[in-house]
Each structure stands twice: as C-alpha cells, then as structure tokens.
N, C-alpha and C positions, 0 to 999 in steps of 0.2 A: 504494500500500500504506500502510495506517495503522500507524505504528510505536508508537502508544500502547497501553499495556496497558488492558484493560477492568477495570471494578471487580471482576468475577468473577475475572479472572486475578490481580489484585493480592491478592484475598482468599485464593486458593489458594496463592500464593507465601508469604504471611505465615503461613497456617495450617501449611503443611508445614515452613517454616523453624523455627517454634516446636516442632513435633513432632520434627524431626531434632535440634535443639539439646537437647531434653529426653530423648528416648528412644533415640537412636542414638549420637550423638557421645560421650556419657559412657561408653559401654560398648564402643566399637569396638576399643580397644587390647586389651582382654581377649578379645573375641570373635575378633579376628584371630589372636592368639597361640594360642588353643585350637582354631582352625578351626571355630568354632561359628556355625551359622546360627540366628538367633533367629526361629522361626516365628511367635511371638506378634505380630510386627510386622504380619503379614497381618491379624490380628484388628483391630488399631488402624487400619490403612489401610481396612479394610472399614467401620469405624465412621465414618471420615472421608469415605466415598463415593469412594475413590480406586481401588478394584479394577476399576471399570468407568467410569472418568472420562470417556472419549470414546465410550462406547457409548450409543445412544439409550435414553431412559427406558422405551420400550415393551419393551425387552429387558433391563431391570433395571439399566441404567447411570445415570450422572449427566447425560448429554446435553451435556457440555461440548465445546468445539471441540478440534481436534487440536493447536493451539499451546498450549492449556492443559495437555494431556498433556505437551508438551515442557517447560513450566515445572515440572510435577510431577517430571519426570525430572531436571531440573537440581537441584532442591532435595534429592531423595533421594540423588543421587550426591555432592552436597556432604557428605552424611553418610558414605556409603560406596558404592562401586561395586556391592557385593553386593545392596543393596536396590533400586537402580535396575535392576539386571539382572533381579531378580525380577519387577518390573513390566514390563520390556521383553518378557520371555518370556510372562508371563501375559496381558498386554494386547496388546502390539504383535504378537508372533508368532502367538499363538493366538486370542484373542478377536476381534481385528480381522479375522483371516482368516475366522473363522466368520461374522462380520458380512457380509463381502464374498462369500463363496462358499457358505455353508451354506444348506440349505433351511429353510423356515419351521419344519418339525418339528425339525430339528437345532438351530435357534436356541432353540426352546422347551426342548429337552432338555439342551443343553450350554451355550449362550451365556448364558442368563438366570442360572443358578446361578453361573456364573463372574463375570458382571458384578456380581452381588450379593455376591461374595466368599464364597459358600457352598462353592464348589469352586475348585480351583486348576488352571490350565492350563499345559502345557509344550509343547515343540516338539522333534521328533526327525527331523533330516535327516542330520547328520554321522555318519559311520561310521569305524571304525579305518583304512580304506583309501580313504575318499571324503570330501573336504572341499570344496575349490573345484571339483573335478570331480564335479558332482552325478550325472551319468549313470553314474558308477562304483559307485553304491550296490549292495550285494549283498542287502539285505533283500527278501524276496519276499512277495507276497500271492496265494495260489492260490484261485481261486473254486471253491467246492464247494456247489452248489445255491444256497441263500439266504444262504450265509455265505462269508467269506474266512478263510483260515488263514494267519497271518503267521509268518514265521521270519526271524530275523536279529538283529543287535545294533547299537545306536546308542551313540555316545560323545560326551563333552563336552556332556552334557545338563544344563542348569540346572534345578534343582528336581526332580532325578531321584527323590529320596526323599520329596518332599512333594506333588507334583502328583497330582491325581485323574484328569485327562484329558490324554492325549498326542496331539498332532497328528503322525502318523507317515507317512513317505513310503516307498513300497515299489514294486518292479517287479511289475506285473501281466502284462507282456510284455517280457522282457529283450531280445528280438530288435529291438524298436523303440527301444532305448536310452532317451534322455530322454523320448521320446514314449510310452514304455511305463510311465511312473511314474504312480502314483495316490496319493491322499491319504486317510487314514483317521483317525478318532478311536478311540483305544484306551484303555479304562478300566483303572485300576490293578488292580482286583479280578478281571480276567480270568485264568483258569487259564493258566499258562505264562508269565506276566509276572513279571519280577523286576528289581531295580535294585541298584546298588552305587556308593557315593560314591568319588570319586578323591581321593587325598591327595597332598601334596608339591607343591602348586601354588606358582608364584612369587608370584602376587598373588591378590586376591579370595578370600583364605583364609576370610573370614567368610561365603562363599557356598556353597551346596550344588550341587556339580557332579559328574557321574559318568556311569555307563553304564547302559543298560537292555537287557534281554535278552528276546527274543520267541521262545519255544519252542513252536511249534504253537498260538499264540494264536488262538482262534476268535472272530470278531466278525460280527454280522449285516451284510448288505449295506447296511442303512440307516445304517451308520457310515461309509460312503464319502462323502467330501466332493467334490462336483463329479462329473464323468463319469470313466470309466476313461480314462487317458492324459492327464488334465489336471493331474496332480500337479506336473509341472515348472512350469507357469504359476502354479499355486497357491503353490508354494514361493517363486518369484521375487516374487510380489506380497506374500507374507508378509514377505520380507526387506526390501521397500520400507518396511514399517511398523516392523520391528525395527530397521533401520538408522537410521530417523528417531529412534527413542528412544535409541539408542546415541549418536548425534550430539548430541542434547539433553543427555544425561547427561555427555558430555565437557565441555560448557559448565559444568556443575556442578563438575566436577573442577578446571577452571581457576579457578572462583570460590574453591574451597577452598584451592588453592595461593596465590592472591592474598591471601586473608584471613590465612592462616598466615604468609606472607612479610611482609606489612605489619606485623602484630603483632610479629614478630621484629625487623624493621628498627627499630622504635621502642624496643625493650627492650635491644637489643644495641649496644654502643659499641665502636668501634676508633679508634685515633689521636685520641682525645679528642672524638669526635662519633658520633651515631647512624649506623649503617651505611647507613641509607636516604639519607643525604646524600652518599654516595659515588656518583659518576656511573655507574660500571660496574654497581652494584647497581640504580640507577634504570633503567638500560637493560634489565635483566632484568624489572623490574616493569612497565615500559612495554610490553615485548614480550608479557607475559601479558595486559595490558589489551587490546592490539590483537588478540590471538588470541581473546579472549573476545568482543569486539564483532563481529569478522568471522565467527566461528563462529555466533553467534546470528543474524546476518543470513541466513546460508545455511540454518540450521535453520528459521527462521520463514518464509523464502520457500517451502521445501518444505512446511511446515505449511499455508501459505495455499493452495497448490495442492491439498493434500488437502481443505481446507475447501470448495473450489469443485468438488470431484469430478474434478479433472484428473490425468492420469498424471504421475508425478513421479519416475520411476526415475533419470533423469540428475541431477536436482537433489538428490535424497536421497543418491545415491552421492557427489556432490561434498561435501555437508555432512558425511557420515560420515567420509570420507577426511580432509578438512581439520580438522574439529573434533577428531578423535582424535589427529592429528599435533600439533596445537597443545597438546592436553592433555598429551601425552607430553613435549613440550618444556617446558611450564610446570612439570611435576612435576620434571623434571631441574634446571631453574633454581631451583626452590624448595629442593631439596636443596643446591644450590651456595650459595644465600644463607644457609642455616643452617650452612654449613661442616661441621665435625666432628659437631655435634649433629644435622645432617640425616642422618647415616649411622646414627643410632641410633633406636630407637622411643620415645625420650623425647619426640620431636615427631612429629606425624602425617605429615610430608612423605615419609618413607621408605616408608610405606604407600601414599601417593599415587603414588609413582614405580612401585612394584611393580604397583599396580592399573592404572596407565595403559598397560601393555604389552598386556594381553589385547585391549582394544577395537581396537588397531591390527591385530590378527590375525583375530578372529572376525567373522562376518557380512560376509565379503568382506575379504581382506587388503588392505593398502595397495597392493600391486602389482596386485591384481585391479581395484581402483577406478581406479588410474592407467590401466590398459588400457581400462577402460570409458569414461573421459572422452575419451581419445584417439580411440577408435572413434566416439564421438558427433561429435566435431569433424571427423573425416575423412569422416564420412558412412557408415561401415560399419555402425553401429548405428542402427536405426530402430525406435522403439517402435510395436508394433501394438496396436490397440484390444483390450482384454480383454473376454471375454464378460460378466464382472461387475466392477463397480468399487465402491470404498468409497462409501457415501452421503455426499452433500455436507452440510455444516453450514450453518444450523441444521437439525436433524433434524425430520422430521414423522412422523406416524403412518401416512402413506400409503405 
C-alpha cells in the first residue's frame, strides 16, 4: 500500500481546509447555538466539485478515488460534524448506493443531478421502533399495478428538510422479514410526503435532523432500486459506504481536538510554565496523535479496498468503531486540557465533545460493531458476493 498522498489528494485537502477555515469555523458557534443548518454550504461545495467527489465523471461527478472522499470528510468534520454528515448522507449513503445498485435510467434520472449538486440526496432506514434491528421496520410498500404506495415514518433522518431524493426502505412482504424489504427513491414533491426537524439534540445542533412521514405516497415502479426483496442487501452495502465516511470524519474531529488543544497548551500557563510541558497533558496529546494515525490507517485501508472493487464490510466496520471511539476520547481529553474553559462554549472543544457522541451510536452502535468483529474472527460471519459492487477506481466509461 502506498501511504503517500497524491497531488490531487493534497490539493483537495488544502482547498477544503481553506474553505472550512473561511466559511464554516467562523460561524459555527452561532450556528450551533441557534440550531441553524447553513444550506448555502451545499452551493459552495457544488462549486468546488465536492457533491459528487467519488462519482464517475460520466454520471456528473469529479471521478476522484474513495480515499479522496475520506480526506474531504476529514476536513469538513474538522469544521463541524454537521457538514461532514451532510456529505456522508448525500454521497456515501445515497449517491454511492445509486452508483452501485441503480439502473442506467435511474443513474441518469437521480444520480447525475445529485453528483452535480443540483439535487440533494438523503437516506431513510431508521424508524421510531427499528434501529439496529432493521427487519423490524414497519414502513410498507404495496404494489398497485405500475406503482407502489408507501406508508410509514422514518426518524433521525439527516437533511430531512433539505433533501430532494430519499432512499427509502420498506417491506414489500412482511412475512419474509428482512428478505421482504425493498428499496425505493422517493421524491420530496410526492403527495403524502412531509418532514419535521427534531430539536433538543445533545450535539450536531448545526445539522438538520428529523422525521419524514409517508402517507399513501405513490411512486412508479421505476423508482424501485434493485429487485423486490433486495432492500436489506442494498441497505447493508449503503452502510458500508456511510460508515466509511463517518470513520473518515472522526479523523477530522480528532484533528480539530488536537489543533485546539495544542493552541491552548501554548497560551495557557500553570506553575510558571506552558501546560503543554506538563507530562500528564503531553500524555493526552500523544494519545490523540496515536488515535489519529491509527484511525487513518484503518480508514485508508478500507478506502483502498473500495478503490480495487473488493468487499470491505469487516474493514469498514472496524474503522468506524475505532475511529469514532478515538474521536470521543480525544474530545473528552480536549475538554480536560482546557479545564474550566473547556466546559464553556468560549472554546470549541465542548462542541466537539457533544458532537463526538452521535457517531458512536449511528450507522451501527459501538456494540453492534464489536459483535460484528467478533463474529468475523470466530468465523460466524462470512461475506457473500453481492450481485452488484461499487466500480473500482480509476473509473472508465465502460
């Protein structure tokens, strides 16, 4: 494995770092306090070619590799988790799933405008009574001639009020449990569709998260992704992509914690010297650095498997679990380094700590990933070949 960044990857990191420093970080304290999601960020990311960063050019994207997507997620989360989450959902969970499972007609109709940033994509799997237990979803899709009629509700949906296309999972045959789940694209303007933002979140307050409601939403059969009954496989492959971006974003949060802590270590003095010269503070800084480097290795390993078109469920799960745990620990240590000031929003580390908790829960809790890794080691989990896989990079028009 080549551990060197390409010129293109260094360009993307530099470009997004400048963008985040100028257009996100100066406003995040206010946006977080107000619970405001700044949708104009999408316009700027569109101008930078980031809305379809790892989508082939033939489908409106920038055609960059999957580890360049990881670098973009690092830099966006360094600004705030809310804006990495937006890209995770739009690109990782939705667009990359359409690239993998969509028909050519669906790619032309849905993927191209999303990759160009003309439309925003979101993902709807979780329900009020169904999270880790995917088979427990209650949303139904009843086939009526050339249409499906969807009824149900989804919750904890990022971009619920801003997305144009929602990748929705529903039972077409409840008797078959997870084998009776199918996947659909639902457009916001369909009759019977509505959304409502959730308030009172611990963290990611600058992000748009909420519920969507499907009350007799009628969609053509051409909006079904894959075959009937393939929804569970599609959802799991989508999570492989979403978890990859979450893990990469966690590296960005560790970077943010490190930068804030190093700056504070140099400006704050106790007992006649910079606090960075105290060994116990150095221990926390060193642990952050180790967490960052180990997390990146796991993320980039998963990304390289994606680049070569190989299944990466185990590797992505491990990267997501470890990177998110390291980020949570880094944020906790960053608050500790800042002392009493870390407990106030005068410094950003209290926001980092609040934001760091959600990724330990969503897209597979820490406990789910622990079980997954143990089952792989014990031989209980064995990945079967998927009917469709992500295209290997570099992309071609064939």
